N, C-alpha and C positions, 0 to 999 in steps of 0.2 A: 819802172818794175827791174830792179836791181836785184842784190842781195848774192848771198853766198849757197850754194849747192849744198841742199837738205842732206843728201846720200852722202855727199863727200863728207859732211861735219859728222854724221853717224860713225863712218868708218876710220874716220881719223880719230875719232875718241874711243876707238876698240871697241864701238856697239856692234851687235849682230843686225845688220839692215836687211829689209824685206822690201823688194820691188814687184811690181806687176804689170802685165803688159794689157795694152788695151789699142783693139784695131781701129783706126779710122773707119768710117761708111764709105760705100761706093755712091755716096752723093754728096750734099752740099749743107746737109741739116746739122748744124752745131749742137744741138740739144742731146744727137746720139753720143757726143765726146762728154759733152756736160753731165749728161746720167750715168757714164759709165765712171768717170771721175768721182762723181759723188759716191758712189758703190764702195769704191778704194779709197779715199781718202783718208778717212778715220785711221784705215788698219796698213797703210803702205808707207815706207818713207820716199818712196819715188815711182812716178808711174812713164812705163816705155810705152812711146809711141811709135807702133811700127811703121814703115816706109813701103807701100806697095807690097806688103807680104803675099807671098806665093806669087809673085810679079802680076798680081791684079790691081787694076786702075782705082783709088781710092784716093779721099782727100789727102793734102799732102801733109806730112808729120809735122813741117815746121809750123803749119798755120793749127795743127791741133796740138801741137806743145804749145801754143800762145793761148789757145782759149785756155788748156789746163794752167798756165801759170797765170791766167787775169781770176784765177778762183782760188788763189793763194797756194797752190801746189807746185811739187817741185817735179817738171816733165823730165826726160830722156828723150831726146832726139833721136832716132834712129836714121841714119843713113848711110845708102848704100853706093858702091862704086858702080853697080850695075847700069845705075839710070843717068849719072853725073859723068862729067870730066872733071879733072882738077880746077879748074877755073871756076865752074858753079859749086862744088865743094867748099871751096874757100870762101866762097860768096855769101853759102847758107850759113856757114859759121860765123861769119861778122854779124850777119843779121839775127842769129840765135842769141849769140852775146847781147847785141844789143835791146834786145827784147826779154832780156833775163835769163835767158834759158841757160842752165849752168851744167846742164850734163849731155853730152854727145858720145852715142854707141856706134862705133865703124863697122861696117858690114862691107861684105862681097856681094851679099842679096842671093834670093832665091834665083835659080836659071831662069831665064824669061821665057822660056819655052813651056814651062808650068804654067803659065799664065793665060790670061785674054788676049794677049797681043804677040802670038807665038811669032810673027813674022817680023816683029820689032827688031831693031838691032841692040843687043847690049853694047854697053858703053866700056867698061874696064879699062877707063885709060891709067886708073892706078889700081893695085888691090888692096887689101884691107889692112895690111903693115904698114904698107907705103902711106897710107892715108893716116894711119896712126902719128906715123911720124911726121907728116905733115902739118898737122894739126897740134901737135908738142911744141915745132918750130914755130907756127902763129903765135901760140900762146907763151911761149918762155922766152922767144929771141925776137920776136917781131918779125918775122922776116916769113914773107910768101913761098912759095914752091919755086917760084921765078928769080928767087933771088932780091927781089923790092922789098923795101921794108914796109911793113905796115905804117901808114899815117894816123897819129895821135891814139887812141886806146887800142890795146891789145883784146883780143877775144879771153875772155874768163871762163873757161870750161873745163869739168872733170870728164877726164877721154876714157873711153870704156871701148873694149873689145869683145868678141864671142869668141868660143872654142868648143871646140866637139870630142871631151875626151875619150869617148869610146869609140870614136871611128877607126878605121883601119888606115894606115898600118900604126898599129899603137905604141909603136916606139918612137913614131913620130912626133905625137900630139904634143908630149910636154918641151919637144924642141920647138914646135911651132908658138907654144905658149913663150916661153924664153923671149921668141925674136919679137914677141908683142910687147914684153917687159922692158926689154933692150930699146923698142922704138918709141916707148913713152906710155902706156897704158897705164891706167890707174887704178882700175877693176876689169873684171871678167865676167860674164855672165854666159853659163853654158849652155850647151844641149840639154834637154830634158835626160834628166837620170831616171831610171829605175831600178838598176842593178848596182846597189850602194857597194858590194863587194868589190864590183871591177872598178867602181869611183875611188875605194880606199889606196887601191893599186896605183892609179894615176897620182893620187894627193900624195902618197910616200915618193912616187918620183920627183913632185913637186918641191917637196920639201928637202929631197937629197941636193936640189939645185938652189934651195933658199928662194925660191920665186913666189913663195906665198909671202915672205916679207918685202917681195919688190910692188907686188900688187893686190888687191883684194879678189878674192874669188867669190862668188856667187853660184853655185850650181844650180841649175833651172828644175823645176819639178812642175807636174801637169795633171789634173785632176779629170780622169776619163769617164764617161758615161757608160760604156758597156766594154763586153771581152771583144766585140770586133772593132772596136778603134783600137784597144789595147793589142791587140794581134796586126792590125795594120801599120802602128807604130813599130812594132816588133821586126817587121817583113820587109815594109817600104820605107822606113825613113832612116837614112844614114847615120849610122853613129848610136842609133838608139839601140839599145838590149833589154828585152823585157823577161825576168826570170821565170820559169814555167810556174812557178808557185804563185805568182799573181795573176798570169791568166789564168790559173784555175780556180782561184778565188773571185774573181769576176764570175767565170762560167757560173760556180755554183753559188750564188749569193743571190737570194730574191728579190734583192733589190740591188741593182747593179750601181745606178747614181750612189747610193749611200755608202758603197763598197768601194767605189772610186775615190771619196772625197776620204775617207778612212786609211786607205791606202796612202794619199797624198801627206796626209796627217803624219803618219809613219814614217814616211821617207825624209821630210823634215826633219822630225826627232832624231831619226840616225844621222843624219848628213850632219846637223848643227853638232855633233859631238865629234867629226871627225879635225882632227888638228890643220888649220892652215883655211877652214871654210868660215867666210865672214858674213856669209847671209845667203838668203834664196832668192831665186827669181820666180815667181809664180804665172804659169803660161796657162790661164783658165782662159782657152778660146771660145769666144762668146758664152761664157758661163762666167763671169764676172761675179755675180750674187753670192759664188760659193767663198769668195775668198774671205770675206770676214771670219765664218765659220772655220775654215782652214787654220788662218792666222793664230784665232783664239783657242783652239783645239789643240795646236801644237805649241802653245804655250811661247811663242815668240812675241805676243803682244799682248797688254792688257786691255779689257774692254772698256772704254771709256764711258761715265757715266750718260754724260753730255756730248756729243760729237760735234766736230765743226758742222757736218752737214744731217744732224738730228733735226 
C-alpha cells in the first residue's frame, strides 16, 4: 500500500482540493469508517480522520486511516500533541508511512477537560509547530528529534497543520501561520469560516508575507442544521465568527437544514474566489451524507456517472 499522496498531487498541480472530515466511532466497528468513506470517496481528494476529537475516546486515527487506505482512498492522519510524547508521535509517523498513509495533520488537540476523561493528563511534550518541524526533519533529513538517524526508508508524508484565522488577537494569527510555514508545513486547514469578509482581511495579510506561495491554504466550512447550532458556534467556539445575516437566515428559513447546506455552498463559492485559497475542508460533523450535494452544487467537482462506490 504505497504511492503518492493524492492531496499533494492535486495541490502541486495547481488544482482546487476538497477534503472532508470523518470521525472514528466510539467502538471497534470498522464498518462505521467504511460506510463514511464510501459516502465521501467519490467527492473529495482526501479524508481527514480525526484524533479523539473533543478529547473523547474513539478508534485510533491511525487504524481508521489504514481502513480508508485499504479502500483505495487518500486518508489524512490527524495526530495531536495532547495524547502523545515525541517518542510515540515519531513511531506513529513511521508506521503510517509504512502503511502508505501519505498525509499527516499536526495538531495541539482539544483540551482534555472537554472530553470524557477530564482527570487524565494531557501530554503536550511538544507543540504543534514543533511537531511540524520534527516530522519535516524526519522526512527531509532522515533524523529523529533526538538526533539519531532513521535507519533505511524515511517517512514519505505530506505535512499539514491547522490555523484559526479569526481567533484573537487577530494580528498574531498570520505570524503563527508564518511560523508553521517556516517549520515545514505543506498545507493548512483552518477553523470553520462563516465570516468571509474577515477572512479576506486575513488572506490579504497572508499575501503580503507571501505565505500563500509557501503552503496551500484550505479554509474550513461546515453545514449546520439549525440556528441554535450556528448561535453556539458563534458564542462558544473560539475563533468562529458568524455574521448576524446568516443567523437570521437560519432563523427565518422553514427548512433550516436545507438553508444550512445552501449557506455552506455559497461560502465555498465565495472562498474559492479569494487569491491564495487552494481548496476547502468540509467538516460535516455526523452529516457526511450531505457532502456530495455540497461539492456538486458548489461546482468544485463534477458528478461522475459511475463512481468508485456506486
